[in-house]
C-alpha positions as CSV (number, residue, x, y, z in Angstrom):
1,X,48.6,-164.3,-105.8
2,X,47.9,-161.5,-103.3
3,X,47.5,-158.0,-104.7
4,X,49.5,-154.9,-103.5
5,X,47.7,-152.4,-101.3
6,X,46.9,-149.1,-103.0
7,X,49.3,-147.2,-100.7
8,X,52.2,-149.6,-101.6
9,X,51.3,-149.3,-105.3
10,X,51.6,-145.5,-105.1
11,X,54.9,-145.7,-103.2
12,X,56.2,-148.1,-105.8
13,X,55.2,-145.8,-108.5
14,X,57.1,-142.9,-106.9
15,X,60.1,-145.1,-106.3
16,X,60.2,-146.1,-110.0
17,X,60.2,-142.5,-111.2
18,X,63.6,-141.3,-112.4
19,X,65.4,-138.5,-110.4
20,X,65.4,-135.2,-112.3
21,X,66.7,-131.7,-111.8
22,X,64.1,-129.0,-111.3
23,X,64.5,-125.3,-111.8
24,X,63.5,-123.5,-108.6
25,X,60.7,-120.9,-108.6
26,X,62.1,-117.6,-107.5
27,X,60.6,-114.2,-106.9
28,X,61.7,-110.9,-108.5
29,X,64.1,-108.5,-106.8
30,X,61.5,-105.8,-106.2
31,X,58.2,-107.5,-105.7
32,X,56.3,-104.2,-104.9
33,X,57.1,-102.9,-108.4
34,X,54.8,-105.6,-109.8
35,X,51.8,-104.0,-108.0
36,X,51.5,-101.0,-110.4
37,X,49.7,-100.5,-113.6
38,X,49.1,-97.6,-116.1
39,X,45.4,-98.3,-116.0
40,X,44.0,-96.4,-113.0
41,X,41.5,-99.1,-112.0
42,X,44.0,-102.0,-112.4
43,X,46.5,-99.9,-110.4
44,X,44.0,-99.4,-107.6
45,X,43.2,-103.1,-107.5
46,X,46.9,-104.1,-107.6
47,X,47.6,-101.7,-104.7
48,X,44.8,-103.2,-102.6
49,X,46.3,-106.6,-103.3
50,X,49.7,-105.3,-102.2
51,X,48.2,-104.1,-98.9
52,X,46.5,-107.5,-98.4
53,X,49.8,-109.3,-99.1
54,X,51.9,-107.0,-96.9
55,X,49.8,-105.7,-94.0
56,X,47.4,-108.6,-93.6
57,X,49.1,-111.9,-94.8
58,X,52.8,-110.9,-94.1
59,X,52.5,-108.7,-91.0
60,X,49.2,-110.0,-89.6
61,X,47.7,-106.6,-89.0
62,X,44.2,-108.0,-89.2
63,X,42.7,-105.1,-87.2
64,X,43.0,-103.2,-90.5
65,X,41.1,-105.8,-92.5
66,X,38.1,-103.6,-92.9
67,X,40.2,-101.3,-95.1
68,X,41.0,-104.1,-97.6
69,X,38.2,-106.8,-97.3
70,X,34.5,-106.4,-97.7
71,X,32.3,-107.7,-94.9
72,X,30.9,-110.5,-97.0
73,X,34.4,-111.6,-98.3
74,X,33.7,-114.9,-100.1
75,X,36.4,-117.5,-99.4
76,X,37.0,-120.4,-101.7
77,X,39.9,-121.9,-99.6
78,X,38.3,-125.0,-97.9
79,X,40.2,-124.3,-94.7
80,X,38.8,-120.8,-94.0
81,X,35.2,-119.7,-93.8
82,X,33.7,-116.8,-95.7
83,X,33.1,-113.4,-94.3
84,X,35.7,-110.9,-93.1
85,X,35.1,-111.8,-89.4
86,X,35.8,-115.4,-90.1
87,X,39.0,-114.7,-92.0
88,X,40.2,-112.4,-89.4
89,X,39.5,-114.9,-86.6
90,X,41.3,-117.7,-88.6
91,X,44.5,-115.7,-89.2
92,X,44.7,-114.0,-85.8
93,X,44.4,-117.5,-84.1
94,X,47.0,-119.1,-86.4
95,X,49.7,-116.4,-86.9
96,X,51.7,-113.9,-84.8
97,X,51.4,-110.2,-85.5
98,X,54.5,-108.4,-86.8
99,X,55.1,-104.9,-85.5
100,X,57.0,-103.4,-88.5
101,X,55.6,-103.7,-92.0
102,X,57.6,-101.3,-94.2
103,X,58.0,-103.5,-97.3
104,X,56.8,-106.7,-98.8
105,X,59.3,-109.4,-98.0
106,X,57.2,-112.3,-99.4
107,X,58.8,-113.3,-102.7
108,X,56.6,-112.7,-105.7
109,X,56.9,-114.1,-109.2
110,X,54.1,-112.2,-111.0
111,X,51.1,-110.0,-110.4
112,X,48.3,-110.2,-113.1
113,X,45.3,-108.0,-113.3
114,X,42.3,-108.2,-115.5
115,X,39.1,-106.3,-114.9
116,X,38.2,-106.6,-111.2
117,X,40.5,-109.6,-110.6
118,X,44.1,-109.6,-109.4
119,X,46.3,-112.7,-109.1
120,X,49.6,-112.9,-107.2
121,X,51.9,-115.8,-107.9
122,X,54.7,-116.7,-105.5
123,X,57.2,-119.4,-104.8
124,X,56.3,-122.4,-102.6
125,X,58.6,-125.0,-101.1
126,X,56.9,-128.4,-100.7
127,X,58.0,-131.6,-99.0
128,X,57.9,-134.8,-100.9
129,X,55.4,-137.4,-99.5
130,X,57.0,-139.8,-97.1
131,X,60.3,-137.9,-97.3
132,X,62.2,-134.9,-95.9
133,X,63.2,-134.0,-99.5
134,X,61.7,-130.7,-100.8
135,X,60.9,-129.3,-104.2
136,X,60.0,-125.9,-105.6
137,X,56.5,-125.0,-106.8
138,X,54.2,-122.1,-107.0
139,X,51.2,-120.8,-105.1
140,X,48.7,-118.1,-106.1
141,X,46.1,-115.9,-104.4
142,X,43.4,-114.4,-106.6
143,X,41.0,-111.7,-105.5
144,X,38.0,-110.0,-107.0
145,X,37.7,-106.4,-106.0
146,X,34.6,-104.3,-105.4
147,X,35.1,-100.6,-104.7
148,X,38.8,-101.0,-103.8
149,X,38.2,-103.9,-101.4
150,X,38.7,-107.7,-101.9
151,X,35.2,-109.3,-102.1
152,X,36.2,-112.8,-103.1
153,X,39.3,-115.0,-102.9
154,X,40.6,-118.1,-104.5
155,X,43.8,-120.2,-104.0
156,X,44.8,-123.8,-104.7
157,X,44.5,-124.9,-101.1
158,X,43.2,-128.4,-100.3
159,X,42.0,-129.9,-97.0
160,X,44.8,-132.4,-97.0
161,X,48.0,-130.9,-95.7
162,X,50.6,-130.8,-98.5
163,X,53.7,-130.1,-96.6
164,X,54.2,-126.7,-98.3
165,X,55.6,-123.6,-96.7
166,X,54.5,-120.3,-98.1
167,X,57.1,-117.8,-99.5
168,X,60.1,-120.1,-99.1
169,X,62.3,-120.0,-102.2
């Protein structure tokens, strides 16, 4: 008897899974309100994270990156190299600049701060493998701050494309 290929075995497993309803991940009505804190140091770090989310990631104003990222900026995303210059090069080559940047339009679920680390959680829409169907999930960006600037970054990115689209609820 001939055995099934690994790919066919995985597809058969997915086909055998029962259909289920999933609650969508949604952001809060006023995402910028999450970037505040009674503790002055946590507030400063959350505000810096807000500027990174709004001016850099949302609006692509990477010419202002030196205000929010250290020169050494350690990057733990396997698709982007470390160093502010490398991050700026990556995003300026892959995204278009937006002229107006008055408010954060990226949906945000939560902003967590502890010590010198701030984590921003937001909705993600992902495509099912081998299908046009989508499902709701979450993404996070986490930064370590030094003197008001992000010095290190983590997210759950992998080298293999996942079919996810950031910020889509």
